[in-house]
C-alpha positions in Angstrom: 3.5 -28.8 21.1 3.6 -28.7 17.3 1.2 -31.6 17.0 -2.5 -31.8 17.6 -4.5 -34.9 16.5 -1.8 -35.8 14.1 -1.5 -32.4 12.4 1.7 -30.5 12.2 2.0 -26.8 12.2 3.6 -25.5 9.0 7.2 -24.4 9.2 9.1 -21.5 7.9 7.5 -20.2 4.7 5.8 -23.5 4.0 2.6 -23.1 1.9 -0.4 -25.2 0.8 -1.7 -25.0 -2.7 -5.2 -25.6 -1.5 -7.6 -22.7 -1.8 -8.5 -22.6 1.9 -6.9 -24.0 5.0 -8.4 -26.5 7.4 -10.5 -24.5 9.9 -9.2 -26.3 13.0 -5.6 -25.8 11.9 -6.2 -22.2 11.1 -7.7 -21.7 14.6 -4.5 -23.0 16.2 -2.2 -21.0 13.9 -4.0 -17.7 14.1 -3.5 -17.7 17.9 0.1 -18.8 17.7 1.4 -15.3 17.2 1.1 -14.5 20.9 3.6 -17.3 21.6 5.8 -17.0 18.6 5.8 -13.3 17.9 8.5 -11.4 19.8 8.2 -8.0 18.3 11.9 -7.4 18.6 14.6 -7.2 15.9 13.6 -9.5 13.0 16.3 -11.9 12.0 17.3 -12.0 8.3 17.2 -15.1 6.0 14.0 -16.8 7.1 10.5 -15.5 7.8 7.8 -17.7 9.3 4.5 -17.4 7.6 1.2 -19.3 7.4 -1.5 -19.0 4.9 -4.9 -18.4 6.5 -8.4 -18.3 4.9 -8.7 -15.6 2.3 -9.6 -12.3 3.8 -12.6 -11.9 1.5 -13.6 -15.6 1.5 -17.2 -14.7 2.4 -17.6 -12.5 -0.7 -14.7 -12.7 -3.2 -14.4 -10.0 -5.8 -15.8 -10.7 -9.3 -12.8 -9.0 -10.8 -9.3 -7.9 -10.1 -8.7 -6.6 -6.5 -7.3 -3.1 -7.2 -7.0 -2.0 -3.6 -6.6 -3.6 -0.2 -6.0 -1.7 3.0 -6.3 -2.2 6.8 -8.1 0.4 8.9 -5.4 2.2 10.9 -7.0 1.4 14.2 -7.9 -2.3 13.8 -8.7 -5.4 11.8 -11.2 -3.9 9.4 -10.0 -4.4 5.8 -11.3 -2.7 2.7 -11.2 -4.2 -0.8 -12.2 -2.6 -4.0 -12.1 -3.6 -7.7 -13.4 -3.3 -11.2 -16.7 -5.1 -10.2 -17.8 -1.7 -8.8 -17.9 -2.8 -5.2 -16.3 -1.6 -2.1 -16.2 -4.3 0.6 -15.3 -4.2 4.3 -14.3 -7.3 6.3 -13.5 -7.9 9.9 -10.3 -9.9 9.5 -9.6 -12.5 12.3 -7.8 -15.1 10.2 -10.6 -17.6 10.8 -14.0 -16.5 9.6 -13.2 -13.0 8.3 -16.9 -11.9 8.3 -18.1 -9.4 5.8 -19.2 -6.1 7.5 -20.4 -4.0 4.5 -20.6 -4.0 0.8 -21.2 -0.7 -1.2 -22.1 -0.8 -4.9 -21.1 2.0 -7.3 -23.3 1.4 -10.4 -21.5 3.7 -12.8 -17.8 3.3 -11.6 -15.5 0.3 -11.8 -13.2 1.1 -8.9 -9.5 1.7 -9.6 -8.6 2.9 -6.2 -10.0 3.0 -2.6 -8.3 4.1 0.6 -9.1 5.0 4.2 -8.8 8.7 5.0 -9.3 11.1 7.9 -7.9 8.6 10.4 -10.2 5.8 9.1 -13.4 7.7 9.4 -13.9 7.9 5.7 -13.1 6.0 2.5 -12.2 7.7 -0.7 -13.0 5.7 -3.9 -12.6 6.5 -7.5 -12.5 5.1 -11.0 -11.8 6.3 -14.5 -14.4 9.1 -14.2 -14.6 12.9 -13.7 -15.9 12.4 -10.2 -15.0 10.5 -7.1 -16.8 9.3 -3.9 -16.4 9.7 -0.2 -17.9 7.0 2.0 -18.6 7.9 5.6 -18.2 4.7 7.7 -20.2 5.9 10.8 -23.2 7.1 8.8 -22.9 4.4 6.0 -23.4 7.3 3.5 -21.9 7.7 0.1 -21.2 11.2 -1.2 -20.4 11.9 -4.9 -18.0 14.7 -5.5 -18.2 16.1 -9.1 -14.6 17.0 -9.6 -12.6 19.9 -8.2 -13.4 23.5 -8.9 -10.9 25.1 -11.2 -9.5 21.8 -12.4 -10.4 20.1 -15.7 -9.2 16.6 -14.9 -10.2 13.7 -17.2 -10.0 11.2 -14.4 -9.6 10.9 -10.7 -8.6 7.2 -10.7 -5.2 7.7 -9.0 -4.7 9.4 -5.6 -3.2 9.0 -2.2 -4.7 10.0 1.2 -3.0 11.7 4.1 -2.7 9.6 7.2 -3.2 12.6 9.6 -6.7 13.4 10.8 -5.6 16.9 11.7 -5.0 17.6 8.0 -7.3 15.2 6.0 -6.0 15.7 2.4 -6.4 13.8 -0.8 -3.7 14.3 -3.5 -4.9 13.4 -7.0 -2.4 12.5 -9.7 -3.6 14.9 -12.4 -2.7 15.9 -16.0 0.6 17.4 -17.1 2.4 16.9 -13.8 -0.3 18.6 -11.7 -1.2 17.3 -8.2 -4.5 18.8 -7.0 -4.9 18.8 -3.2 -8.4 18.4 -1.8 -9.5 19.0 1.8 -11.9 16.4 3.1 -13.2 18.9 5.5 -14.4 21.5 3.0 -14.4 19.3 -0.2 -12.5 22.2 -1.8 -9.2 22.5 -3.4 -6.4 23.8 -1.1 -3.7 24.1 -3.8 -2.1 22.4 -6.7 1.5 21.2 -6.9 3.3 21.1 -10.3 6.0 18.7 -11.4 8.0 18.6 -14.6 6.7 15.9 -16.8 4.0 13.4 -15.8 3.1 12.3 -12.3 2.4 8.6 -11.8 2.9 7.8 -8.2 2.9 9.6 -4.8 3.2 8.9 -1.1 2.5 11.0 2.0 5.1 11.1 4.8 4.2 9.4 8.0 3.5 12.7 9.8 1.4 14.0 6.9 3.5 17.2 6.5 5.3 16.2 3.3 4.3 14.6 0.0 6.6 12.6 -2.3 5.8 12.4 -6.0 7.5 10.9 -9.1 6.7 10.1 -12.7 7.9 9.8 -16.2 11.2 11.7 -15.7 12.4 9.4 -12.9 12.8 12.3 -10.4 11.4 12.1 -6.8 9.9 15.5 -5.7 9.5 16.2 -2.0 6.8 18.9 -1.2 6.2 20.8 2.0 2.4 20.7 2.4 2.4 23.7 4.7 4.1 26.1 2.2 3.3 24.1 -1.0 7.0 24.4 -1.9 9.2 21.8 -3.4 12.0 21.0 -0.9 14.0 18.5 -2.9 14.3 16.8 -6.3 16.2 13.5 -6.3 17.1 11.6 -9.4 16.0 8.0 -8.8 19.1 6.0 -9.6 18.7 3.8 -12.7 15.1 4.8 -13.1 13.5 6.2 -16.3 9.9 5.8 -15.3 8.8 5.8 -11.7 5.8 3.5 -11.0 5.6 3.1 -7.2 6.5 5.1 -4.0 6.1 4.4 -0.3 7.3 6.1 2.9 8.1 4.1 6.1 6.2 4.7 9.3 9.4 5.5 11.0 9.8 8.5 8.7 13.4 7.6 8.0 13.1 5.7 4.7 11.3 5.7 1.4 11.3 3.2 -1.4 10.8 3.6 -5.2 9.7 1.2 -7.9 10.3 1.5 -11.6 8.9 0.1 -14.9 12.1 -2.0 -15.2 11.4 -3.9 -11.9 14.1 -2.1 -9.9 13.3 -1.1 -6.3 15.5 1.5 -4.5 15.5 2.3 -0.8 16.6 5.7 0.3 17.4 7.5 3.6 15.0 10.5 3.9 17.3 12.1 6.4 19.9 12.6 3.7 17.5 14.6 1.5 18.7 18.1 0.9 16.1 20.8 1.6 15.6 24.1 -0.2 16.1 27.2 2.0 12.9 28.6 3.4 11.7 31.5 1.4 14.1 30.8 -1.5 12.5 31.8 -4.9 14.9 29.8 -7.1 13.7 26.4 -8.4 15.2 23.4 -6.8 17.6 21.6 -9.1 17.4 17.9 -9.5 20.4 16.2 -7.9 21.8 12.6 -8.0 20.8 10.5 -5.1 22.5 7.3 -3.9 20.1 4.6 -2.6 20.9 2.6 0.6 20.2 -0.5 -1.5 18.9 -1.5 -4.9 16.8 -4.6 -5.4 16.6 -6.3 -8.8 14.5 -9.3 -7.8 11.5 -8.3 -9.9 11.8 -8.2 -13.6 8.6 -6.4 -14.6 6.9 -3.1 -13.6 6.7 -2.6 -9.8 3.1 -1.8 -8.9 2.9 -2.4 -5.2 5.2 -1.4 -2.3 4.4 -1.7 1.4 6.5 -1.3 4.6 5.5 -3.2 7.7 4.5 -0.9 10.6 7.9 -1.3 12.3 9.7 -0.7 9.0 11.5 -4.0 9.2 9.9 -5.6 6.2 9.3 -4.2 2.7 6.9 -6.0 0.4 7.3 -5.4 -3.3 5.1 -6.8 -6.1 4.3 -6.7 -9.8 1.0 -7.5 -11.4 2.7 -8.1 -14.8 4.2 -11.5 -13.9 2.6 -14.4 -12.0 3.7 -15.0 -8.4 5.8 -11.8 -8.5 6.1 -10.9 -4.8 9.2 -10.6 -2.6 9.7 -9.6 1.0 12.8 -7.7 2.0 14.5 -7.7 5.5 15.1 -4.0 5.7 17.8 -3.8 8.4 20.1 -6.1 6.4 18.7 -5.2 2.9 18.4 -8.9 2.0 15.4 -10.7 0.5 13.9 -13.5 2.6 14.9 -16.7 0.8 12.3 -19.1 2.1 9.1 -17.2 1.2 7.3 -17.0 -1.1 8.2 -20.4 -2.6 7.4 -21.9 -6.0 4.4 -23.5 -4.3 2.9 -20.3 -3.0 -0.3 -19.8 -4.9 -0.1 -16.0 -5.3 -1.3 -15.5 -8.9 -1.0 -12.0 -10.3 -0.7 -9.6 -7.4 -2.3 -6.2 -7.8 -2.3 -4.8 -4.3 -0.5 -5.3 -0.9 -0.9 -4.2 2.7 0.2 -5.0 6.2 -2.1 -5.0 9.2 -1.6 -2.2 11.9 0.6 -4.3 14.1 2.3 -6.3 11.3 0.8 -9.7 12.0 -1.1 -10.0 8.7 0.0 -9.5 5.1 -2.9 -9.2 2.6 -2.4 -9.5 -1.1 -5.2 -8.9 -3.7 -4.9 -10.7 -7.0 -6.4 -10.9 -10.5 -8.8 -13.7 -9.5 -10.6 -11.6 -7.0 -9.1 -13.2 -3.9 -7.4 -11.4 -1.1 -4.8 -13.8 0.2 -4.0 -13.6 3.9 -0.8 -14.6 5.6 0.2 -14.6 9.2 3.7 -13.3 10.0 4.6 -15.1 13.2 7.3 -12.7 14.2 4.7 -10.2 15.2 2.8 -11.0 18.4 -0.1 -8.7 17.6 -2.2 -8.4 14.5 
């Protein structure tokens, strides 16, 4: 069953250093998830992966791939980078046809992300403006800043996953986080941290925002009241560089400039009393686990949809990517290997059902891997 015309299906974590896989073999492997994937408790130790054709093989980026993200409802994948292009691909693991390419003549893209339940894409660069791309109308709208804010750049932001509250949180100057409504294109408030803000993540339900920065303190904000609920000192962190919340709503992970990744239980966060006027004091927080497998700045963190896998990567060191088995807090030991041709990873994401892992690198490729534990893509 593992053989067809003399070809063997690759085993656990086995990689090829070729740029693209054989099409016939990929055809077999891409459909194998229905047989292999069980979508139950993932076992620690080994994870079965197969490299498929690059997700952007039909039109690779001409620069670093700064952003990769799957559409929340399907296999549509966006890529964006410093070559000033936003590209959309229909990822099937075999042909991965290009759907759309949008050129921004005056803006090398530092970030792009789906918003408003996938109906729009927000894209930005090191400019005093940003763009909103409407997928249904194929229309690009340029937004010239936010009224009342004198931001030098809108290159860093996060988008809210909820369509009922389509917000964009920009990482602004001096610890300010301007909140923009995608419905009105107007500011709906500004949050203010102590120190600088360098990373942020919305909770899965879109009701809270986590932010962190140069002081190593994770702030939790209630987006309904615009109040700070909690300030947790990220253990062992002097400079926060990455944040991610799990889809389950129970966990969040932090990354630092030293390469340390901490995983915390969100349920243990203390909350300020409703209506309290006193500032929330920063408190020590104990992580569920600390990972020191990376040795350079953590740029990318991504939870799988079922929160059983945490991917963590650094663009500062070649092949710097690790996968964590979250239930046991252990790193999978068989993948990636020394033969896995990752390069310098700048962006990471899982597909909506967990079957694909996409990684954008400095060579303009979006590497695509099939995780066979997951029956669906």
